[in-house]
N, C-alpha and C positions, 0 to 999 in steps of 0.2 A: 616557726610553728607556735601559734598561741596556745598557752596552757589552759587546761580545764581547771577552773578554780576548785579548791576543796569543797566549798559549799555546793557548787553545781555538781560535783562528783557524787556527793551524798544524795542529792536529788535524783540523779541518774540511777544510782544504786537502788533507791526506793521505788522509782517508777518502772525500772527495768531490771528487776532482781536477777533474772537469768540471762540477760543480754547486755549488761552494762558495758562490757568491753567492746561489743559490737557497736553500741551507740557511740562510744568515744571514738572509735575508728571512723564511723560515718561522719561525725562532727569534724574530725580532722580532714576529711575530704573537702571541707568548705574553707580550709585555712586561707587559701589565696583570695577567695571571695571576701572573707572577713577582713583581711589585710587591705584589700582594694577599697572596701566600703569606708574605711577609716573610723568605724564604729567600735565601741567597746567590745572586745571579744566575748566576754562573759555574757553581755546583753544579747549578742547575736546567737551564741550557742544556746543560751537559755530559752530564747524565743523558739528555736527549733524543737527543743525538748518539751517545752510547754505545749506547743501545738500538737506534738506527737501523742500526748495523753497516755503514755505507757504502751503504745502500740507501734511495732516496727513498720507496718504499712503506712501509718500516719507520719512516722519519722521520715519515710521516703517522700511523702507528699510535702512535708514542711521543708525538706532539703530542696526539693524542686522549686517550691515557692521562693526560697532564698535565692536560688540561681536566677529565677525570672525577675524578681524585684525585691531586694532585701528590705525596702521600705514597707512593702505590703506585709512581709513577714513580721516586722516589728509592730505594725498596727494590729495585725491579726492576733498577736500574742499579748496585746495590751501593754507593750513596752515602747510605744511610738510617741508618747508625749513627754513633756519636760520633767514630769514626775516619775519617769521610768526607774531611776535608782531606788526609790522607795517601793515601787510596785515589785521590782525584781527582788529586793530584800525580803519583802513580805512573802512572796511566792517561794523563795528558796528556804525560808525559815519554817515552812509548813509542808514537809515531805508527805507525799501521798494525796495532797489536795490539788487536783487538776482543775484549776480555775475556781 
């Protein structure tokens, strides 16, 4: 089971203050997909959280997108290019700023 990084957990807590544990549980429902994708787990989980924009219904939509095609998930979250580590760091360092 891939861990949720501390910086992603802080972002989840900021975006979903009343549902952070629910979000973490739903992210862990994607553990096998993340493992099979061979992508960085933080990148994959953060893409779902970013597309969710603080809403549980959008979290479900982002999770569905991940299951359909994880590459579309990464592109949609703007983590699909080679500069994704910098984009991810920037997004995770600015809690509350959805895009």
